[in-house]
MIGU-841719 format. One record per residue (C-alpha): x, y, z; chain. Coordinates in Angstrom, 1 decimal, always signed. Example, Ala and Ser with C-alpha at 12.3 -4.5 7.8 and 13.67 -1.06 7.14 Angstrom:
REM residues 2
<X->+12.3 Y->-4.5 Z->+7.8 c->A>
<X->+13.7 Y->-1.1 Z->+7.1 c->A>
//
This chain:
REM residues 175
<X->+47.9 Y->-6.4 Z->-26.4 c->A>
<X->+47.9 Y->-5.3 Z->-22.8 c->A>
<X->+45.1 Y->-6.4 Z->-20.6 c->A>
<X->+43.5 Y->-3.5 Z->-18.9 c->A>
<X->+42.3 Y->-5.7 Z->-16.0 c->A>
<X->+45.2 Y->-8.0 Z->-15.0 c->A>
<X->+44.4 Y->-11.1 Z->-12.9 c->A>
<X->+45.0 Y->-10.5 Z->-9.2 c->A>
<X->+47.9 Y->-12.5 Z->-7.8 c->A>
<X->+47.3 Y->-14.6 Z->-4.7 c->A>
<X->+49.7 Y->-13.7 Z->-1.9 c->A>
<X->+50.0 Y->-15.6 Z->+1.4 c->A>
<X->+48.9 Y->-19.0 Z->+2.5 c->A>
<X->+45.6 Y->-20.8 Z->+2.2 c->A>
<X->+43.9 Y->-22.2 Z->+5.2 c->A>
<X->+44.8 Y->-25.8 Z->+4.3 c->A>
<X->+48.5 Y->-24.9 Z->+3.9 c->A>
<X->+48.5 Y->-23.3 Z->+7.2 c->A>
<X->+46.8 Y->-26.3 Z->+8.9 c->A>
<X->+49.3 Y->-28.7 Z->+7.3 c->A>
<X->+52.2 Y->-26.6 Z->+8.6 c->A>
<X->+50.8 Y->-26.5 Z->+12.1 c->A>
<X->+50.2 Y->-30.3 Z->+12.1 c->A>
<X->+53.9 Y->-30.9 Z->+11.0 c->A>
<X->+55.1 Y->-28.5 Z->+13.8 c->A>
<X->+52.9 Y->-30.4 Z->+16.4 c->A>
<X->+54.3 Y->-33.7 Z->+15.3 c->A>
<X->+57.9 Y->-32.5 Z->+15.5 c->A>
<X->+57.3 Y->-30.9 Z->+19.0 c->A>
<X->+55.8 Y->-34.2 Z->+20.2 c->A>
<X->+58.9 Y->-36.1 Z->+19.1 c->A>
<X->+61.3 Y->-33.6 Z->+20.6 c->A>
<X->+59.6 Y->-33.3 Z->+24.0 c->A>
<X->+61.1 Y->-36.3 Z->+25.8 c->A>
<X->+64.6 Y->-35.4 Z->+24.9 c->A>
<X->+64.0 Y->-31.8 Z->+25.9 c->A>
<X->+62.8 Y->-33.0 Z->+29.4 c->A>
<X->+65.9 Y->-35.2 Z->+29.7 c->A>
<X->+68.1 Y->-32.3 Z->+28.8 c->A>
<X->+66.3 Y->-30.0 Z->+31.3 c->A>
<X->+66.8 Y->-32.5 Z->+34.2 c->A>
<X->+70.5 Y->-33.0 Z->+33.3 c->A>
<X->+70.8 Y->-29.2 Z->+33.3 c->A>
<X->+69.4 Y->-29.1 Z->+36.8 c->A>
<X->+72.0 Y->-31.7 Z->+37.9 c->A>
<X->+74.8 Y->-29.6 Z->+36.4 c->A>
<X->+73.5 Y->-26.4 Z->+38.1 c->A>
<X->+73.4 Y->-28.1 Z->+41.5 c->A>
<X->+76.9 Y->-29.6 Z->+41.1 c->A>
<X->+78.3 Y->-26.2 Z->+40.0 c->A>
<X->+76.5 Y->-24.6 Z->+42.9 c->A>
<X->+77.9 Y->-27.1 Z->+45.5 c->A>
<X->+81.4 Y->-26.7 Z->+43.9 c->A>
<X->+81.2 Y->-22.9 Z->+44.1 c->A>
<X->+80.0 Y->-23.0 Z->+47.7 c->A>
<X->+82.8 Y->-25.3 Z->+48.7 c->A>
<X->+85.4 Y->-23.0 Z->+47.0 c->A>
<X->+83.8 Y->-20.0 Z->+48.7 c->A>
<X->+84.0 Y->-21.7 Z->+52.1 c->A>
<X->+87.7 Y->-22.5 Z->+51.5 c->A>
<X->+88.5 Y->-19.0 Z->+50.4 c->A>
<X->+86.7 Y->-17.5 Z->+53.4 c->A>
<X->+88.7 Y->-19.8 Z->+55.7 c->A>
<X->+92.0 Y->-18.6 Z->+54.3 c->A>
<X->+90.9 Y->-15.0 Z->+54.0 c->A>
<X->+89.6 Y->-14.8 Z->+57.6 c->A>
<X->+92.3 Y->-17.0 Z->+59.1 c->A>
<X->+89.7 Y->-19.1 Z->+60.9 c->A>
<X->+87.6 Y->-22.3 Z->+60.5 c->A>
<X->+84.7 Y->-22.0 Z->+58.1 c->A>
<X->+81.9 Y->-24.6 Z->+57.6 c->A>
<X->+80.1 Y->-25.6 Z->+54.5 c->A>
<X->+76.7 Y->-27.1 Z->+55.3 c->A>
<X->+74.4 Y->-28.9 Z->+52.8 c->A>
<X->+70.7 Y->-28.4 Z->+53.4 c->A>
<X->+67.6 Y->-30.0 Z->+52.0 c->A>
<X->+67.8 Y->-30.7 Z->+48.3 c->A>
<X->+70.9 Y->-28.9 Z->+46.9 c->A>
<X->+70.7 Y->-25.9 Z->+49.2 c->A>
<X->+73.8 Y->-24.9 Z->+51.2 c->A>
<X->+75.2 Y->-22.4 Z->+53.7 c->A>
<X->+78.7 Y->-21.1 Z->+54.3 c->A>
<X->+79.2 Y->-19.9 Z->+57.8 c->A>
<X->+81.9 Y->-19.1 Z->+60.3 c->A>
<X->+82.6 Y->-22.1 Z->+62.6 c->A>
<X->+79.7 Y->-22.0 Z->+65.0 c->A>
<X->+78.9 Y->-18.4 Z->+64.0 c->A>
<X->+77.2 Y->-16.2 Z->+61.5 c->A>
<X->+76.3 Y->-17.1 Z->+57.9 c->A>
<X->+78.5 Y->-15.8 Z->+55.2 c->A>
<X->+76.7 Y->-17.0 Z->+52.1 c->A>
<X->+73.8 Y->-19.3 Z->+51.2 c->A>
<X->+71.9 Y->-20.8 Z->+48.2 c->A>
<X->+68.4 Y->-22.2 Z->+48.2 c->A>
<X->+67.7 Y->-25.3 Z->+46.1 c->A>
<X->+64.9 Y->-23.5 Z->+44.3 c->A>
<X->+67.5 Y->-21.7 Z->+42.2 c->A>
<X->+67.6 Y->-24.0 Z->+39.2 c->A>
<X->+67.9 Y->-27.4 Z->+40.8 c->A>
<X->+64.7 Y->-28.4 Z->+42.6 c->A>
<X->+64.6 Y->-32.0 Z->+41.4 c->A>
<X->+68.2 Y->-33.1 Z->+42.3 c->A>
<X->+69.2 Y->-35.5 Z->+45.1 c->A>
<X->+72.4 Y->-34.9 Z->+46.9 c->A>
<X->+74.2 Y->-37.7 Z->+48.8 c->A>
<X->+77.5 Y->-37.5 Z->+50.7 c->A>
<X->+80.0 Y->-40.3 Z->+51.1 c->A>
<X->+79.9 Y->-40.2 Z->+55.0 c->A>
<X->+76.2 Y->-39.4 Z->+55.4 c->A>
<X->+77.1 Y->-36.1 Z->+57.2 c->A>
<X->+76.2 Y->-32.7 Z->+55.7 c->A>
<X->+79.0 Y->-30.6 Z->+57.0 c->A>
<X->+82.7 Y->-30.0 Z->+56.0 c->A>
<X->+85.0 Y->-27.7 Z->+57.8 c->A>
<X->+87.9 Y->-25.9 Z->+56.2 c->A>
<X->+90.8 Y->-24.7 Z->+58.4 c->A>
<X->+92.7 Y->-21.4 Z->+58.1 c->A>
<X->+95.2 Y->-23.0 Z->+55.6 c->A>
<X->+92.3 Y->-24.0 Z->+53.2 c->A>
<X->+92.6 Y->-27.7 Z->+54.0 c->A>
<X->+90.0 Y->-30.0 Z->+55.5 c->A>
<X->+89.8 Y->-30.1 Z->+59.3 c->A>
<X->+90.1 Y->-33.6 Z->+60.7 c->A>
<X->+86.6 Y->-33.3 Z->+62.3 c->A>
<X->+83.8 Y->-30.8 Z->+62.3 c->A>
<X->+82.8 Y->-28.8 Z->+65.3 c->A>
<X->+80.2 Y->-31.4 Z->+66.2 c->A>
<X->+82.9 Y->-34.1 Z->+66.1 c->A>
<X->+81.5 Y->-35.6 Z->+63.0 c->A>
<X->+83.7 Y->-36.7 Z->+60.1 c->A>
<X->+83.6 Y->-34.2 Z->+57.2 c->A>
<X->+82.4 Y->-35.5 Z->+53.8 c->A>
<X->+84.8 Y->-35.6 Z->+50.9 c->A>
<X->+82.5 Y->-36.4 Z->+48.1 c->A>
<X->+79.0 Y->-35.3 Z->+47.0 c->A>
<X->+77.0 Y->-37.3 Z->+44.4 c->A>
<X->+74.3 Y->-35.5 Z->+42.5 c->A>
<X->+71.6 Y->-37.2 Z->+40.5 c->A>
<X->+67.9 Y->-36.8 Z->+39.5 c->A>
<X->+65.2 Y->-39.2 Z->+40.5 c->A>
<X->+63.1 Y->-38.0 Z->+37.6 c->A>
<X->+65.4 Y->-39.7 Z->+35.0 c->A>
<X->+66.1 Y->-43.3 Z->+34.2 c->A>
<X->+69.7 Y->-44.4 Z->+35.0 c->A>
<X->+70.6 Y->-44.5 Z->+31.3 c->A>
<X->+69.4 Y->-40.9 Z->+30.7 c->A>
<X->+70.8 Y->-39.4 Z->+33.9 c->A>
<X->+74.1 Y->-37.4 Z->+33.8 c->A>
<X->+75.2 Y->-38.1 Z->+37.4 c->A>
<X->+77.9 Y->-35.8 Z->+38.6 c->A>
<X->+80.2 Y->-35.9 Z->+41.7 c->A>
<X->+82.0 Y->-33.1 Z->+43.5 c->A>
<X->+85.1 Y->-34.2 Z->+45.4 c->A>
<X->+87.3 Y->-32.5 Z->+48.0 c->A>
<X->+91.0 Y->-33.4 Z->+48.2 c->A>
<X->+93.1 Y->-33.6 Z->+51.3 c->A>
<X->+94.5 Y->-30.2 Z->+50.7 c->A>
<X->+90.9 Y->-28.8 Z->+50.3 c->A>
<X->+90.9 Y->-28.6 Z->+46.5 c->A>
<X->+87.4 Y->-29.0 Z->+45.0 c->A>
<X->+86.8 Y->-30.8 Z->+41.8 c->A>
<X->+83.6 Y->-31.7 Z->+39.8 c->A>
<X->+83.8 Y->-35.0 Z->+37.8 c->A>
<X->+81.6 Y->-37.5 Z->+35.9 c->A>
<X->+81.6 Y->-41.0 Z->+37.4 c->A>
<X->+80.2 Y->-42.4 Z->+34.2 c->A>
<X->+83.0 Y->-41.0 Z->+32.0 c->A>
<X->+85.7 Y->-43.4 Z->+30.6 c->A>
<X->+88.9 Y->-43.4 Z->+32.7 c->A>
<X->+90.9 Y->-41.8 Z->+29.8 c->A>
<X->+88.6 Y->-38.7 Z->+29.9 c->A>
<X->+89.6 Y->-35.6 Z->+31.9 c->A>
<X->+86.0 Y->-35.5 Z->+33.2 c->A>
<X->+86.4 Y->-38.9 Z->+34.9 c->A>
<X->+86.6 Y->-39.3 Z->+38.6 c->A>
//
């Protein structure tokens, strides 16, 4: 016999089921937060290293294209400027673009490198300082074990390369 008044079906979630789901999501988010922050800081290091590498390559290309000396100057943080030797700015990048918390240290302590019209490194900068050949990038916000330190190197011929000083020697990413 058919029931004229069928029982209504319950669709959706009860309040208790919803609260249990929210509690589980909060616990998972709390566990994932530290690794997310580490990933975020390492992304800033990578952004800064790629930016410095691109700026150095831009300076080298401009030196060859314009057939004159071009300077690459590191600024505060990971900011940089590409300019004609002693002249006008060609290109620049502020450190606020994705890499605020990154420290940049050069091997010579100077902040300028000059490329000659052949794309190679000039022996000295216009101010008679020695040009840097390597830039180390790291984050002070991370412990040494969590940090993905990167290095940008400039070869004698002016070629620019990014590498990982912590990678094993057999890795193509190694310095």
